[in-house]
DSSP file (Angstrom, degrees, kcal/mol; ACC not computed):
  #  RESIDUE AA STRUCTURE BP1 BP2  ACC     N-H-->O    O-->H-N    N-H-->O    O-->H-N    TCO  KAPPA ALPHA  PHI   PSI    X-CA   Y-CA   Z-CA
    1    1 A M              0   0    0      0, 0.0     2,-0.3     0, 0.0     0, 0.0   0.000 360.0 360.0 360.0 130.2   -6.6    8.0  -53.6
    2    2 A D        -     0   0    0      1,-0.1     2,-0.2    73,-0.0    70,-0.0  -0.636 360.0-116.4 -77.2 141.0   -4.8   11.4  -53.1
    3    3 A L        -     0   0    0     -2,-0.3     2,-0.5    69,-0.2    -1,-0.1  -0.550  16.3-136.7 -74.8 136.4   -3.0   12.8  -55.9
    4    4 A K        -     0   0    0     -2,-0.2    52,-0.1    48,-0.2    51,-0.1  -0.872  21.6-141.2 -95.2 128.8    0.7   13.3  -55.7
    5    5 A M        -     0   0    0     -2,-0.5     2,-0.1   104,-0.3    47,-0.1  -0.791  10.0-136.6 -93.2 123.7    1.6   16.7  -57.2
    6    6 A P    >   -     0   0    0      0, 0.0     3,-2.0     0, 0.0    46,-0.1  -0.399  26.3-111.3 -71.7 158.5    4.8   17.0  -59.3
    7    7 A M  T 3  S+     0   0    0      1,-0.3    93,-0.1    -2,-0.1    94,-0.1   0.655 115.4  71.2 -69.4 -13.7    7.1   19.8  -58.7
    8    8 A T  T 3  S+     0   0    0      1,-0.2     2,-0.8    39,-0.1    -1,-0.3   0.593  91.2  65.2 -75.0 -16.0    6.1   21.1  -62.2
    9    9 A I    <   +     0   0    0     -3,-2.0    -1,-0.2     1,-0.1     3,-0.1  -0.884  63.7 142.8-109.7 100.5    2.7   21.9  -60.6
   10   10 A A        +     0   0    0     -2,-0.8   103,-3.6   102,-0.1     2,-0.3   0.637  51.7  49.6-116.2 -15.8    3.5   24.7  -58.0
   11   11 A T  B  > S-a  113   0A   0    101,-0.2     4,-1.5     1,-0.1     3,-0.4  -0.864  79.9-115.2-128.0 164.0    0.7   27.1  -58.0
   12   12 A K  H  > S+     0   0    0    101,-0.7     4,-2.4    -2,-0.3     5,-0.2   0.856 118.5  58.3 -58.2 -39.2   -3.0   27.1  -57.8
   13   13 A Q  H  > S+     0   0    0      2,-0.2     4,-2.6     1,-0.2    -1,-0.2   0.853 100.8  56.2 -60.0 -35.2   -3.1   28.5  -61.3
   14   14 A D  H  > S+     0   0    0     -3,-0.4     4,-2.4     2,-0.2    -2,-0.2   0.922 106.7  50.0 -55.9 -49.1   -1.1   25.4  -62.5
   15   15 A V  H  X S+     0   0    0     -4,-1.5     4,-2.3     2,-0.2    -2,-0.2   0.896 111.7  46.5 -55.0 -46.6   -3.8   23.2  -61.1
   16   16 A L  H  X S+     0   0    0     -4,-2.4     4,-2.0     1,-0.2    -1,-0.2   0.910 111.7  51.7 -67.8 -38.4   -6.5   25.1  -62.9
   17   17 A R  H  X S+     0   0    0     -4,-2.6     4,-1.8     1,-0.2    -2,-0.2   0.887 110.2  50.2 -66.9 -34.8   -4.6   25.1  -66.2
   18   18 A I  H  X S+     0   0    0     -4,-2.4     4,-2.7     2,-0.2    -1,-0.2   0.916 107.4  52.2 -68.8 -40.1   -4.1   21.3  -65.9
   19   19 A Q  H  X S+     0   0    0     -4,-2.3     4,-2.2     1,-0.2    -1,-0.2   0.892 111.1  48.3 -58.8 -41.2   -7.8   20.8  -65.3
   20   20 A R  H  X S+     0   0    0     -4,-2.0     4,-2.1     2,-0.2    -1,-0.2   0.843 112.4  49.3 -60.8 -37.7   -8.5   22.9  -68.5
   21   21 A E  H  X S+     0   0    0     -4,-1.8     4,-2.2     2,-0.2    -2,-0.2   0.875 109.0  51.5 -74.3 -34.3   -5.9   20.8  -70.3
   22   22 A V  H  X S+     0   0    0     -4,-2.7     4,-2.7     2,-0.2    -2,-0.2   0.921 110.3  49.1 -70.6 -40.5   -7.5   17.5  -69.1
   23   23 A R  H  X S+     0   0    0     -4,-2.2     4,-2.8     1,-0.2     5,-0.2   0.955 112.8  48.6 -58.5 -50.1  -11.0   18.7  -70.3
   24   24 A D  H  X S+     0   0    0     -4,-2.1     4,-2.0     1,-0.2    -2,-0.2   0.896 111.6  48.4 -53.6 -43.6   -9.5   19.6  -73.7
   25   25 A Y  H  X S+     0   0    0     -4,-2.2     4,-2.3     2,-0.2    -1,-0.2   0.909 110.5  52.3 -66.6 -41.3   -7.7   16.1  -73.9
   26   26 A E  H  X S+     0   0    0     -4,-2.7     4,-2.0     1,-0.2     3,-0.4   0.976 110.4  47.4 -57.9 -56.1  -11.1   14.5  -73.0
   27   27 A V  H  X S+     0   0    0     -4,-2.8     4,-2.9     1,-0.2    -1,-0.2   0.872 111.3  52.2 -57.6 -40.2  -12.9   16.4  -75.8
   28   28 A A  H  X S+     0   0    0     -4,-2.0     4,-1.9    -5,-0.2    -1,-0.2   0.874 107.1  51.8 -63.7 -40.0  -10.0   15.4  -78.3
   29   29 A V  H  X S+     0   0    0     -4,-2.3     4,-2.0    -3,-0.4    -1,-0.2   0.910 112.1  47.3 -63.5 -43.8  -10.3   11.6  -77.3
   30   30 A V  H  X S+     0   0    0     -4,-2.0     4,-2.3     2,-0.2     5,-0.2   0.911 110.4  50.6 -61.3 -47.3  -14.1   11.9  -78.1
   31   31 A Q  H  X S+     0   0    0     -4,-2.9     4,-2.2     1,-0.2    -1,-0.2   0.896 111.5  47.9 -59.9 -38.6  -13.6   13.6  -81.3
   32   32 A N  H  X>S+     0   0    0     -4,-1.9     5,-3.0     1,-0.2     4,-0.5   0.857 111.3  52.6 -75.1 -28.9  -11.0   10.9  -82.4
   33   33 A N  H  <5S+     0   0    0     -4,-2.0     3,-0.3     3,-0.2    -1,-0.2   0.918 111.0  46.1 -68.5 -37.8  -13.5    8.2  -81.3
   34   34 A V  H  <5S+     0   0    0     -4,-2.3    -2,-0.2     1,-0.3    -1,-0.2   0.867 117.6  41.8 -76.6 -32.5  -16.2    9.8  -83.4
   35   35 A R  H  <5S-     0   0    0     -4,-2.2    -1,-0.3    -5,-0.2    -2,-0.2   0.544 110.0-124.1 -83.7  -3.6  -13.9   10.2  -86.5
   36   36 A K  T  <5 +     0   0    0     -4,-0.5     2,-0.4    -3,-0.3    -3,-0.2   0.924  51.9 163.3  53.7  43.7  -12.4    6.7  -85.9
   37   37 A T      < -     0   0    0     -5,-3.0     2,-0.8    -6,-0.2    -1,-0.2  -0.794  32.4-146.2 -94.2 137.6   -8.9    8.1  -85.7
   38   38 A T        +     0   0    0     -2,-0.4     2,-0.4    -5,-0.0    -5,-0.0  -0.891  40.7 145.1-106.2  98.7   -6.5    5.6  -84.0
   39   39 A S        -     0   0    0     -2,-0.8    -2,-0.1     1,-0.1    -7,-0.1  -0.958  42.0-154.5-138.8 119.2   -4.2    7.8  -82.2
   40   40 A E  S    S+     0   0    0     -2,-0.4    -1,-0.1     1,-0.3    21,-0.1   0.863  96.5  28.8 -59.4 -37.8   -2.6    6.9  -78.8
   41   41 A S        +     0   0    0      1,-0.1    -1,-0.3    20,-0.0     4,-0.0  -0.889  67.6 178.9-127.9  95.5   -2.1   10.5  -77.9
   42   42 A P        +     0   0    0      0, 0.0     2,-0.4     0, 0.0    -1,-0.1   0.674  70.0  34.3 -76.2 -13.5   -4.7   12.7  -79.5
   43   43 A L  S    S-     0   0    0    -18,-0.0     2,-0.2     0, 0.0   -18,-0.0  -0.974  83.1-115.3-134.5 144.9   -3.4   16.0  -78.0
   44   44 A A        -     0   0    0     -2,-0.4     2,-0.3     1,-0.0   -19,-0.0  -0.584  39.0-148.2 -70.1 145.6    0.0   17.2  -77.0
   45   45 A V        -     0   0    0     -2,-0.2     2,-0.1     1,-0.0   -23,-0.0  -0.827  12.3-110.3-119.7 164.7    0.1   17.6  -73.2
   46   46 A S     >  -     0   0    0     -2,-0.3     4,-2.3     1,-0.1     5,-0.2  -0.333  32.1-107.7 -82.3 168.7    2.1   20.1  -71.1
   47   47 A T  H  > S+     0   0    0      1,-0.2     4,-3.2     2,-0.2     5,-0.3   0.906 119.9  56.5 -67.2 -42.3    5.1   19.0  -68.9
   48   48 A G  H  > S+     0   0    0      1,-0.2     4,-2.0     2,-0.2    -1,-0.2   0.926 110.6  40.7 -54.3 -48.8    2.8   19.5  -65.9
   49   49 A L  H  > S+     0   0    0      2,-0.2     4,-2.4     1,-0.2     5,-0.2   0.886 113.8  53.6 -65.4 -41.6    0.2   17.2  -67.0
   50   50 A R  H  X S+     0   0    0     -4,-2.3     4,-1.7     2,-0.2    -2,-0.2   0.929 110.2  46.9 -53.6 -49.7    2.7   14.6  -68.3
   51   51 A D  H  X S+     0   0    0     -4,-3.2     4,-2.6     1,-0.2     5,-0.2   0.885 111.2  54.2 -70.0 -31.4    4.5   14.6  -64.9
   52   52 A L  H  X S+     0   0    0     -4,-2.0     4,-1.8    -5,-0.3    -1,-0.2   0.963 111.1  42.1 -64.9 -45.7    1.1   14.2  -63.1
   53   53 A V  H  <>S+     0   0    0     -4,-2.4     5,-3.1     1,-0.2    -1,-0.2   0.735 116.9  48.6 -74.7 -20.2   -0.1   11.2  -65.0
   54   54 A Q  H ><5S+     0   0    0     -4,-1.7     3,-0.7     3,-0.2    -1,-0.2   0.905 112.9  47.1 -77.3 -45.3    3.4    9.6  -64.8
   55   55 A L  H 3<5S+     0   0    0     -4,-2.6    -2,-0.2     1,-0.2    -3,-0.2   0.856 122.5  35.4 -67.0 -37.1    3.8   10.2  -61.0
   56   56 A N  T 3<5S-     0   0    0     -4,-1.8    -1,-0.2    -5,-0.2    -2,-0.2   0.378 108.1-123.6 -99.1   2.8    0.3    8.9  -60.3
   57   57 A Q  T < 5 +     0   0    0     -3,-0.7     2,-0.4     1,-0.2    -3,-0.2   0.956  51.7 163.7  43.8  68.4    0.3    6.2  -63.0
   58   58 A I      < -     0   0    0     -5,-3.1     2,-0.5    -6,-0.1    -1,-0.2  -0.880  33.2-150.7-115.0 138.5   -2.9    7.5  -64.8
   59   59 A N    >   -     0   0    0     -2,-0.4     3,-1.6     1,-0.1     6,-0.2  -0.955   5.5-168.2-112.9 104.7   -3.9    6.6  -68.3
   60   60 A L  T 3  S+     0   0    0     -2,-0.5     5,-0.2     1,-0.3    -1,-0.1   0.760  82.9  65.3 -65.6 -28.8   -5.9    9.5  -69.8
   61   61 A N  T 3  S+     0   0    0      4,-0.1    -1,-0.3   -21,-0.1     2,-0.2   0.522  80.0 100.2 -81.5  -0.9   -7.1    7.3  -72.7
   62   62 A E  S X  S-     0   0    0     -3,-1.6     3,-1.5     1,-0.1     2,-0.1  -0.559  90.8 -92.2 -83.9 153.8   -9.1    5.0  -70.5
   63   63 A K  T 3  S+     0   0    0      1,-0.3    -1,-0.1    -2,-0.2    -2,-0.1  -0.390 105.7   1.1 -67.7 137.3  -12.8    5.7  -70.3
   64   64 A N  T 3> S+     0   0    0     -2,-0.1     4,-1.9    -4,-0.1    -1,-0.3   0.288  96.7 112.9  69.3  -2.5  -13.9    8.1  -67.5
   65   65 A V  H <> S+     0   0    0     -3,-1.5     4,-1.9     2,-0.2     5,-0.2   0.835  74.8  51.6 -73.1 -34.2  -10.3    8.6  -66.3
   66   66 A P  H  > S+     0   0    0      0, 0.0     4,-2.7     0, 0.0    -1,-0.2   0.940 110.8  48.7 -65.0 -45.0  -10.2   12.4  -67.4
   67   67 A K  H  > S+     0   0    0      1,-0.2     4,-2.0     2,-0.2    -2,-0.2   0.911 112.7  45.4 -66.2 -40.9  -13.4   13.0  -65.5
   68   68 A K  H  X S+     0   0    0     -4,-1.9     4,-2.4     2,-0.2    -1,-0.2   0.857 112.0  53.1 -65.5 -34.4  -12.1   11.3  -62.3
   69   69 A L  H  X S+     0   0    0     -4,-1.9     4,-3.0     2,-0.2     5,-0.2   0.953 108.4  52.0 -66.9 -49.0   -8.7   13.2  -62.7
   70   70 A I  H  X S+     0   0    0     -4,-2.7     4,-2.2     1,-0.2    -1,-0.2   0.915 111.5  45.4 -56.0 -41.3  -10.7   16.4  -62.9
   71   71 A A  H  X S+     0   0    0     -4,-2.0     4,-3.0     1,-0.2    -1,-0.2   0.923 111.3  52.4 -73.0 -33.2  -12.6   15.6  -59.7
   72   72 A Q  H  X S+     0   0    0     -4,-2.4     4,-2.9     1,-0.2    -2,-0.2   0.903 109.4  49.8 -62.9 -39.0   -9.4   14.5  -58.0
   73   73 A L  H  X S+     0   0    0     -4,-3.0     4,-1.8     2,-0.2    -1,-0.2   0.874 109.2  52.6 -65.0 -36.1   -7.9   17.9  -58.9
   74   74 A D  H  X S+     0   0    0     -4,-2.2     4,-1.7    -5,-0.2    -2,-0.2   0.946 113.1  44.1 -66.9 -47.2  -11.0   19.6  -57.6
   75   75 A E  H  X S+     0   0    0     -4,-3.0     4,-2.1     1,-0.2    -2,-0.2   0.910 110.0  53.6 -58.5 -40.8  -10.6   17.8  -54.3
   76   76 A A  H  X S+     0   0    0     -4,-2.9     4,-1.0     1,-0.2    -1,-0.2   0.817 105.8  55.3 -66.0 -31.0   -6.9   18.4  -54.1
   77   77 A L  H  < S+     0   0    0     -4,-1.8    -1,-0.2     2,-0.2    -2,-0.2   0.852 108.1  49.5 -68.8 -37.0   -7.7   22.2  -54.6
   78   78 A R  H  < S+     0   0    0     -4,-1.7    -2,-0.2     1,-0.2    -1,-0.2   0.894 117.2  39.3 -70.3 -35.3  -10.0   22.0  -51.5
   79   79 A K  H  < S+     0   0    0     -4,-2.1    -1,-0.2     2,-0.1    -2,-0.2   0.630  91.2 113.2 -86.8  -8.6   -7.4   20.2  -49.3
   80   80 A V     <  -     0   0    0     -4,-1.0     2,-0.5    -5,-0.2    31,-0.2  -0.206  65.2-131.4 -74.4 154.2   -4.3   22.1  -50.4
   81   81 A I  E     -b  111   0A   0     29,-0.8    31,-2.9    27,-0.1     2,-0.5  -0.885  28.0-153.0 -95.6 127.6   -2.3   24.6  -48.1
   82   82 A L  E     -b  112   0A   0     -2,-0.5     2,-0.4    29,-0.2    31,-0.2  -0.929  12.0-169.8-111.5 129.3   -1.9   27.8  -50.1
   83   83 A F  E     -b  113   0A   0     29,-2.6    31,-2.7    -2,-0.5     2,-0.5  -0.917  13.1-145.0-111.0 140.2    1.1   30.1  -49.4
   84   84 A H  E     -bC 114 128A   0     44,-3.2    44,-4.1    -2,-0.4     2,-0.4  -0.952  18.6-174.8-107.4 130.7    1.3   33.6  -50.9
   85   85 A M  E     -bC 115 127A   0     29,-2.1    31,-2.7    -2,-0.5     2,-0.5  -0.993   6.0-164.8-120.6 129.5    4.9   34.7  -51.9
   86   86 A S  E     -bC 116 126A   0     40,-2.7    40,-1.8    -2,-0.4     2,-0.3  -0.949   9.9-179.8-117.7 129.7    5.7   38.2  -53.2
   87   87 A F  E     -bC 117 125A   0     29,-2.3    31,-3.3    -2,-0.5    38,-0.1  -0.814  39.8-116.6-119.3 162.6    9.0   39.0  -54.9
   88   88 A A  S    S+     0   0    0     36,-0.5     2,-0.3    -2,-0.3    29,-0.1   0.805 102.9  15.9 -66.1 -32.2   10.4   42.1  -56.3
   89   89 A T  S    S-     0   0    0     27,-0.1    29,-0.1    29,-0.1    27,-0.1  -0.882 102.3 -78.6-132.5 162.5   10.5   40.5  -59.7
   90   90 A E        -     0   0    0     -2,-0.3    27,-0.1    27,-0.1    -4,-0.0  -0.604  49.3-129.8 -65.4 120.8    8.9   37.4  -61.2
   91   91 A P        -     0   0    0      0, 0.0     2,-0.1     0, 0.0    -1,-0.1  -0.227  24.1-107.5 -66.4 155.8   10.7   34.3  -60.1
   92   92 A T     >  -     0   0    0      1,-0.1     4,-2.4     4,-0.0     5,-0.3  -0.434  27.8-109.8 -81.9 167.4   11.8   31.8  -62.7
   93   93 A D  H  > S+     0   0    0      1,-0.2     4,-2.6     2,-0.2     5,-0.2   0.888 121.1  55.1 -56.4 -39.6   10.1   28.5  -63.0
   94   94 A E  H  > S+     0   0    0      1,-0.2     4,-2.6     2,-0.2    -1,-0.2   0.903 109.1  46.4 -62.5 -47.6   13.3   26.8  -61.7
   95   95 A V  H  > S+     0   0    0      2,-0.2     4,-2.8     1,-0.2    -1,-0.2   0.928 113.2  50.0 -60.0 -47.3   13.2   29.1  -58.5
   96   96 A T  H  X S+     0   0    0     -4,-2.4     4,-3.0     1,-0.2     5,-0.3   0.907 110.6  49.0 -60.6 -40.7    9.4   28.4  -58.0
   97   97 A Q  H  X S+     0   0    0     -4,-2.6     4,-3.2    -5,-0.3     5,-0.2   0.955 110.9  50.3 -71.1 -44.4    9.9   24.6  -58.3
   98   98 A K  H  X S+     0   0    0     -4,-2.6     4,-2.6    -5,-0.2    -2,-0.2   0.989 112.7  47.5 -60.1 -50.5   12.8   24.7  -55.7
   99   99 A L  H  X S+     0   0    0     -4,-2.8     4,-2.8     2,-0.2     5,-0.2   0.940 112.9  47.1 -40.5 -61.2   10.6   26.7  -53.3
  100  100 A V  H  X S+     0   0    0     -4,-3.0     4,-2.7     1,-0.2     5,-0.3   0.906 112.0  50.8 -53.5 -48.3    7.7   24.3  -53.7
  101  101 A A  H  X S+     0   0    0     -4,-3.2     4,-2.3    -5,-0.3    -1,-0.2   0.953 112.7  48.4 -51.7 -51.4   10.1   21.2  -53.3
  102  102 A W  H  X S+     0   0    0     -4,-2.6     4,-3.3     1,-0.2     5,-0.4   0.963 113.6  43.5 -60.3 -60.3   11.4   22.7  -50.2
  103  103 A F  H  X>S+     0   0    0     -4,-2.8     4,-2.4     1,-0.2     5,-2.1   0.845 114.9  50.3 -52.1 -40.6    8.0   23.6  -48.7
  104  104 A R  H  <5S+     0   0    0     -4,-2.7    -1,-0.2    -5,-0.2    -2,-0.2   0.862 115.6  41.6 -74.7 -33.5    6.6   20.2  -49.6
  105  105 A K  H  <5S+     0   0    0     -4,-2.3    -2,-0.2    -5,-0.3    -1,-0.2   0.896 126.6  31.7 -74.5 -41.1    9.4   18.3  -48.1
  106  106 A E  H  <5S+     0   0    0     -4,-3.3    -3,-0.2    -5,-0.2    -2,-0.2   0.739 134.0  16.3 -90.4 -31.2    9.8   20.4  -45.0
  107  107 A I  T  <5S-     0   0    0     -4,-2.4    -3,-0.2    -5,-0.4    -4,-0.1   0.801 123.7 -27.3-111.7 -64.7    6.3   21.6  -44.2
  108  108 A N    > < -     0   0    0     -5,-2.1     3,-1.3   -27,-0.0    -1,-0.3  -0.958  41.1-132.9-161.6 134.7    3.5   19.7  -46.0
  109  109 A P  T 3  S+     0   0    0      0, 0.0  -104,-0.3     0, 0.0    -5,-0.1   0.522 103.3  61.7 -68.3 -10.7    3.3   17.7  -49.3
  110  110 A T  T 3  S+     0   0    0     -6,-0.1   -29,-0.8   -31,-0.1     2,-0.2   0.322  75.7 126.7 -99.2   6.9    0.0   19.4  -50.3
  111  111 A I  E <   - b   0  81A   0     -3,-1.3     2,-0.3   -31,-0.2   -29,-0.2  -0.432  33.1-178.2 -77.2 138.3    1.4   23.0  -50.4
  112  112 A L  E     - b   0  82A   0    -31,-2.9   -29,-2.6    -2,-0.2     2,-0.4  -0.932  18.3-132.4-122.7 156.5    0.9   25.1  -53.4
  113  113 A L  E     -ab  11  83A   0   -103,-3.6  -101,-0.7    -2,-0.3     2,-0.6  -0.797   5.2-154.2-108.3 149.0    2.3   28.7  -53.9
  114  114 A N  E     - b   0  84A   0    -31,-2.7   -29,-2.1    -2,-0.4     2,-0.4  -0.947  24.7-152.9-118.1 108.2    0.6   31.7  -55.1
  115  115 A I  E     + b   0  85A   0     -2,-0.6     2,-0.3   -31,-0.2   -29,-0.2  -0.678  17.9 174.4 -93.6 129.8    3.3   34.0  -56.6
  116  116 A G  E     - b   0  86A   0    -31,-2.7   -29,-2.3    -2,-0.4     2,-0.4  -0.837  27.1-127.7-128.7 162.4    3.0   37.7  -56.7
  117  117 A V  E     + b   0  87A   0     -2,-0.3   -29,-0.2   -31,-0.2   -27,-0.1  -0.941  24.5 171.8-110.8 132.2    5.2   40.8  -57.7
  118  118 A Q    >   -     0   0    0    -31,-3.3     3,-2.0    -2,-0.4     4,-0.3  -0.803  15.6-164.2-143.2  97.7    5.6   43.7  -55.3
  119  119 A P  G >  S+     0   0    0      0, 0.0     3,-1.3     0, 0.0   -31,-0.1   0.786  82.9  70.9 -53.2 -29.3    8.2   46.1  -56.6
  120  120 A T  G 3  S+     0   0    0      1,-0.3     3,-0.1   -33,-0.1    19,-0.1   0.614  82.6  72.3 -73.8  -6.4    8.5   47.8  -53.1
  121  121 A I  G <  S+     0   0    0     -3,-2.0     2,-2.2     1,-0.2    18,-0.6   0.788  70.6 179.3 -75.2 -32.7   10.3   44.6  -51.7
  122  122 A S    <   +     0   0    0     -3,-1.3     2,-0.4    -4,-0.3    -1,-0.2  -0.410  67.3  14.5  57.2 -72.9   13.5   45.5  -53.7
  123  123 A V  S    S+     0   0    0     -2,-2.2    15,-3.0    -3,-0.1    16,-0.4  -0.976 115.6  16.3-131.4 144.2   15.4   42.5  -52.4
  124  124 A G  S    S-     0   0    0     -2,-0.4   -36,-0.5    13,-0.3     2,-0.3  -0.758  77.7 -88.9 101.0-145.4   14.0   39.3  -50.6
  125  125 A A  E     -C   87   0A   0     -2,-0.3    11,-2.9    11,-0.2     2,-0.4  -0.987  14.2-135.4-163.5 154.0   10.5   38.0  -50.3
  126  126 A V  E     -CD  86 135A   0    -40,-1.8   -40,-2.7    -2,-0.3     2,-0.5  -0.996  20.8-159.9-120.7 129.8    7.3   38.3  -48.2
  127  127 A L  E     -CD  85 134A   0      7,-2.8     7,-3.1    -2,-0.4     2,-0.5  -0.904   6.2-169.8-107.4 127.6    5.5   35.0  -47.3
  128  128 A R  E     -CD  84 133A   0    -44,-4.1   -44,-3.2    -2,-0.5     5,-0.2  -0.983   4.9-179.0-120.9 132.3    1.9   35.1  -46.2
  129  129 A T        -     0   0    0      3,-2.7   -46,-0.1    -2,-0.5   -48,-0.0  -0.407  52.7 -83.5-101.6-172.7    0.0   32.1  -44.8
  130  130 A Q  S    S+     0   0    0      1,-0.2     3,-0.1    -2,-0.2   -47,-0.0   0.818 126.0  17.6 -65.1 -24.5   -3.6   32.1  -43.8
  131  131 A S  S    S+     0   0    0      1,-0.1     2,-0.3     0, 0.0    -1,-0.2   0.414 122.6  42.4-129.7  -2.7   -2.8   33.6  -40.3
  132  132 A K        -     0   0    0      2,-0.0    -3,-2.7     0, 0.0     2,-0.4  -0.966  55.2-148.0-144.8 166.9    0.7   35.2  -40.5
  133  133 A Q  E     -D  128   0A   0     -2,-0.3     2,-0.6    -5,-0.2    -5,-0.2  -0.991   8.8-163.4-136.5 126.2    3.0   37.2  -42.6
  134  134 A Y  E     -D  127   0A   0     -7,-3.1    -7,-2.8    -2,-0.4     2,-0.7  -0.936   6.2-158.7-112.4 119.3    6.7   36.8  -42.7
  135  135 A D  E     +D  126   0A   0     -2,-0.6    -9,-0.2    -9,-0.2    -2,-0.0  -0.878  20.7 165.3-106.6 112.2    8.7   39.7  -44.3
  136  136 A F        +     0   0    0    -11,-2.9   -11,-0.2    -2,-0.7     2,-0.2  -0.110  34.9 128.1-111.6  35.0   12.2   38.7  -45.4
  137  137 A S     >  -     0   0    0    -13,-0.3     4,-2.3     1,-0.1   -13,-0.3  -0.528  69.3-123.0 -94.2 160.4   12.8   41.7  -47.5
  138  138 A L  H  > S+     0   0    0    -15,-3.0     4,-1.7   -17,-0.5     5,-0.1   0.792 112.8  58.3 -68.5 -26.4   15.8   44.0  -47.3
  139  139 A R  H  > S+     0   0    0    -18,-0.6     4,-2.5   -16,-0.4    -1,-0.2   0.920 107.5  46.2 -64.1 -49.5   13.5   47.0  -46.5
  140  140 A K  H  > S+     0   0    0      1,-0.2     4,-2.6     2,-0.2     5,-0.2   0.925 112.4  52.4 -67.6 -38.6   12.0   45.3  -43.3
  141  141 A H  H  X S+     0   0    0     -4,-2.3     4,-2.1     2,-0.2    -1,-0.2   0.922 110.8  45.8 -62.1 -42.2   15.6   44.4  -42.3
  142  142 A L  H  X S+     0   0    0     -4,-1.7     4,-0.6     2,-0.2    -2,-0.2   0.947 111.1  52.4 -67.4 -45.3   16.7   47.9  -42.6
  143  143 A Q  H >< S+     0   0    0     -4,-2.5     3,-0.9     1,-0.2     4,-0.3   0.903 111.4  46.9 -49.0 -49.0   13.7   49.2  -40.8
  144  144 A N  H 3< S+     0   0    0     -4,-2.6     3,-0.4     1,-0.2    -1,-0.2   0.839 114.8  47.2 -68.1 -33.2   14.4   46.8  -38.0
  145  145 A S  H 3X S+     0   0    0     -4,-2.1     4,-2.8    -5,-0.2     3,-0.4   0.414  80.9 106.2 -81.7  -4.5   18.1   47.8  -38.0
  146  146 A Q  H <X S+     0   0    0     -3,-0.9     4,-2.2    -4,-0.6    -1,-0.2   0.882  79.4  46.7 -48.6 -48.5   17.4   51.6  -38.0
  147  147 A Q  H  > S+     0   0    0     -3,-0.4     4,-1.8    -4,-0.3    -1,-0.3   0.811 112.5  50.5 -64.8 -32.2   18.3   52.2  -34.4
  148  148 A D  H  > S+     0   0    0     -3,-0.4     4,-2.7    -4,-0.2    -1,-0.2   0.932 111.4  49.8 -66.3 -41.2   21.6   50.2  -34.7
  149  149 A L  H  X S+     0   0    0     -4,-2.8     4,-2.6     1,-0.2    -2,-0.2   0.879 108.2  50.4 -70.2 -40.0   22.4   52.2  -37.8
  150  150 A V  H  X S+     0   0    0     -4,-2.2     4,-1.7    -5,-0.3    -1,-0.2   0.931 111.8  50.7 -64.0 -45.8   21.8   55.5  -36.0
  151  151 A K  H  X>S+     0   0    0     -4,-1.8     5,-2.1     1,-0.2     4,-0.7   0.950 109.2  50.5 -56.4 -53.8   24.1   54.3  -33.1
  152  152 A V  H ><5S+     0   0    0     -4,-2.7     3,-1.2     1,-0.2    -1,-0.2   0.925 111.0  48.0 -53.9 -48.2   26.8   53.4  -35.5
  153  153 A L  H 3<5S+     0   0    0     -4,-2.6    -1,-0.2     1,-0.2    -2,-0.2   0.764 110.9  50.4 -71.6 -21.0   26.7   56.8  -37.3
  154  154 A R  H 3<5S-     0   0    0     -4,-1.7    -1,-0.2    -3,-0.3    -2,-0.2   0.561 114.4-118.6 -86.9  -4.8   26.8   58.7  -34.0
  155  155 A G  T <<5       0   0    0     -3,-1.2    -3,-0.2    -4,-0.7    -2,-0.1   0.690 360.0 360.0  72.3  22.3   29.8   56.7  -32.9
  156  156 A E      <       0   0    0     -5,-2.1    -4,-0.2    -6,-0.2    -5,-0.1   0.419 360.0 360.0 -80.8 360.0   28.0   55.2  -30.0
């Protein structure tokens, strides 16, 4: 079964963080079993993990489910389409989630973003795929319009 990724898991780093969290959760469950603690939820979980288990109807408290989930996340990382986006400043989580939602709806549901900051962009963004780069920055637009700007300034 392929995992469905919620919008709260938008980057490769998010997937890796969820894997660590599942490992920690599994350890907490084992510790509770050794201590004979009866707790339905032995560890607080992040929004990303909560959304992932709800979307895929996974019960982390069942035996071997955490190990299977970690393996599924490894497989998802191998199959994922990774886009690199650079901005002038760090985008908010809301902006990142909206971008991922659009890419997953319009391009491919397995897309993850790798977000970076590149101050030379000033305004806009640069998108890199495995084979192409798309520069949507103001700087690139001005460079492309330089001849038009010279003509306007000369009165042509």
